[in-house]
N, C-alpha and C positions, 0 to 999 in steps of 0.2 A: 443276299439278296441283291440281285443286278439293277442297276441305276441306270438309266440312259444318260448319255452327255449331252447337255445343250437341247433337252427336248422341247422346250417353250421355242428357242430360236430356230431348230429344226421345223418345227411347224410354221412358223411365221414365214420361212421364206421358202418352204415347199407349196405354201399356199394351198393346202388339199381342198379338193371338190368333190363333193359328195358323191358325183359320179364319173370320177376321173380314173384312170389308170396310172398306178403307181409301181415303181420297183425299189425295194429295200436291198441292196446289194450285199450287204453284210449284216444278216439279220442277227448273228450272235445268239444271244440270249432271249432275244424277242423283244427289247424294251421298247426301241423306235417303232418298232413293227406294229405292235400293239396300240402306240398312239396315233397311227396313221390309220390304222384298221377302225378304229372306234369312230372315225371322221366320214367313213364311208357309208353310203347306203346302197346305190346299184353301183358302186364302182368297183374296180378290181385292185387288189394287191397281190403282187408277186414276191415272195421273200428267198432270197438265194443266201447260200454260204458253202463255203468250200469243205466245210467241216458237218458231215453227216450227223456225228453226235451232238454239235451244238443246234443242227436243226431239229432233231428230236425234241431237245429240251425246249427250244422256243416254241414248238408245237404245244407243248406242255402248259408253258408259262402263259401264253396267249387266252388258254382257257376256251371260253364260249366263243371268242373273236376267231378261233381257227378256222371255223367254216366260212368265213369271208377271205382265206388267204390261201393262195397257192405256194406252197413250200418246194422248193427246188434246189438240189445239189448242184453248184456251177461256180465255176471261177469267173473271174471279170471277164477273161477271154472268150468266156463261152455265153455270155449274157444275149449276145445277138442270137445266138442260135436257140436259147432258150424261149425268146420270144417268137421266133419263127414257128418253134414247135407248138405254141400257143395261138397259132392263127395270125400270127404278124401284127403289124399296126404298131403305133408309136406310144410312147409314154407322155403323161402330163408332168409326171415327176419321179427323179431319181436322187437317192440317199445312198452314200458310201460313207460309213463311219471307218477308218482305217485303224482303229485301235484293237490291239488283239483282247479275243473274249475273254471275260472274267472266268468264265469256267476253264479255258487253256491255261491261264496264267496260275490258277490257284489248284487245279487237279496234277498233283506231283508227278503223277506217272506221264503226263505229256511231254514234260522234260526243259519246260519255258522256265522254270524259276530256279534260281540259285540259293533260295531258301530251303530247299529240300533236297535229299539225295534220290536220284531216279536215272532210269537210261536217258542218254543225251540224244534225244529224240529231235522236238520242235516242230515236227511236221504238222500242221493244221488240218491235212487231209493224211490220217494214218495209213491210208490204204497204197499210197505211189512215194516215190521219189526218194533221194538220199536223205540220209538223218544229218543232225549236228555232229555226230560222232563219224559218220562217213568224212566230213568235211576237216575235221580237225586232226585225224589220222591219215588221210590221204593225201591232202593240197601240199603241193610245195611250201617251204617257209615264205618265200617271197609272195606268192599268190595268196597265202592266207593271210599275211601283215596288211597287204594291199585291199582285202576285203573287210578286216577290222577297221582298217584307218578309212576306207571309203564308204562304208553301210553303217560302222557305227561311230564314223567322226571321232575314234579313238586316237588321240594324238601319240599315245605309247605303244602302239601297234607292233613296231619292230621288238620291243622288249619283251612284251606279251606272247609273242610269236616265237620267240626263242624258248621261254620257258614251257610252252605248249609242246613244242618239237621235242625238247629234253624229256618232257614227261610222258611221252606216247608208249603205249597205246592208251587213251582216255575212252572211257566207257559210261560215265556216269557225269551227271551234273556236277558232282562234288569233286570230281576228278578234275575238272576244268577250272571250277570254283578255286581250288587250292594251287592249280598252275599259275592262275592269274595273281592270287594273293603273293606268291614268291616273286613275281616279278615287278609288282607294284603293291605294297603293303596299304592297307585302308588308311585314309588321313582324315576324311571327312564324312559327311552324311551320305554321299553316292557311294554305293559299293562298288569297289574297283571293277569287278567283273560284269557291271551294267551294260557298259557299251559293247562289249564282246559278246555278250549274251543277244543283244539287240541286233548285232550286226550277223551273227551266224541265223538267228530266225528270219531275217529278211533274205539271207542267201538260200536258206533251205526251202522258203517258200516262193521264191522267185517274185517276191513282193513288187520290187520297182518294175520289174516288166509287165506283171500283172496290172499295174497301176498306170502305166503306160498305155496299155491295151483300152483300159477302161476309158481313158481321156481321148484316145483315138476314135472309139465308136460313139460316145456321147452324141455328137451332132447327128449321128445316123440314125440313134433309137429313141430321141427325145423330139416330142413335137413342137411346132411353133407356139409359142407361149408356154412350153413347159420349162420346168424349173430343175436345176442341178445344185444339191448340197452336198460338200465333202467336208468331212470332218477329217484333219490329220492330227498327230501327236509327235512327228519328228520335222525336222527344217529341211531335211532331205525331201519329204513327201510335199510338205507345204510349197516348196519352191517350183516341184513340178506342177502342183495345181495351179498356182499363182500364173506362171508362164502359158500354161495352156488356155486359162481362161482369157487372159490378156490376148492371146494371138486371135481366138474366136472375134473377141470384141474388136480388134484392128480389122478383121477380115468382115465386120458388119453382120456377123451371125449371131452374135449374141449380146447379152446387155450384162454387165455384171453389177449385181445387186449388193454387194458388200465393197464399199469403195475402201474399207480399211477390214483387216481380218477381224472375225468377232472371236471374242474370247469369254469364257465361263464368268459368271458373276461371282462375286468375293462370298455371297453365300452359299452359291452351289460348290465352290471349292473347298469350303468348310464342312459341308455335309458330305461331299463325295470328292476326296482329295485325288482321286484316279483322274479326275477331269483337268486338273490343273494346266497341263500342258496343251489341252486341246485347242484346236484352232478351226473356224469353220467359215468357208467361203461359199458363195451362192452366185449364180447366174442363171439367166432366162433367155432360152432359144428365141431369137427374132426372125430367123430366116431358113427356109429349107437348105438343106445340104446341095451344093451346086453339082 
């Protein structure tokens, strides 16, 4: 069963109005989407995700609430076009939960997990773009090491990449796991391939570029008085969100609502361990874009 991260905090900071217009930019399995939809009467909710398979599951999971929701397949960089296609107008609230969908992580065939053997894919949208296999087999050793170091914050990236290059071609998740384990044997609770898998997932899906685009268009698509809530799971993402929010506040265009980053309560982490690294930041737009 899918459990949305920090649902109480999300709703508190979004301050959902019954007649408002909202966008869940990462609907995933529909957990947050359903919570927002329940609080609408005459309002509108747009649920977007880049993964068509997750969108269909979300539509099913929200049950009778589906009639209140407009489901759209879209990247962050396409959200402004989605709004234009629906007649324009600005939002009263936007939510983005940057964690990978539970479905993507647990469906072995998607290739996100090192716990099962599957094609080394990792694409959130399986209809386009290079796979993780393409990256590990075709990139130069230097470029691949830089990618794993910068996106996975993996300090052993050079050693890992040498092992990957020696093991080429790699076609499955276990091919990659075995290459990493040969370079850095397991010593603690964290699997040695964790950060390498994360780096490849970020690169395959251009997650950093898409987040940059989302942060860029927020002031253009959220109305004055509207709220923006973003949940991150990696320090790389959290730093981007923090700096973007601070810049908007300095320019007098927004008010930061979370003086300190919000983390899940102990009870939530206990019942939903996947939430343990989540960080929530929120702001309110206070001035139209100049």
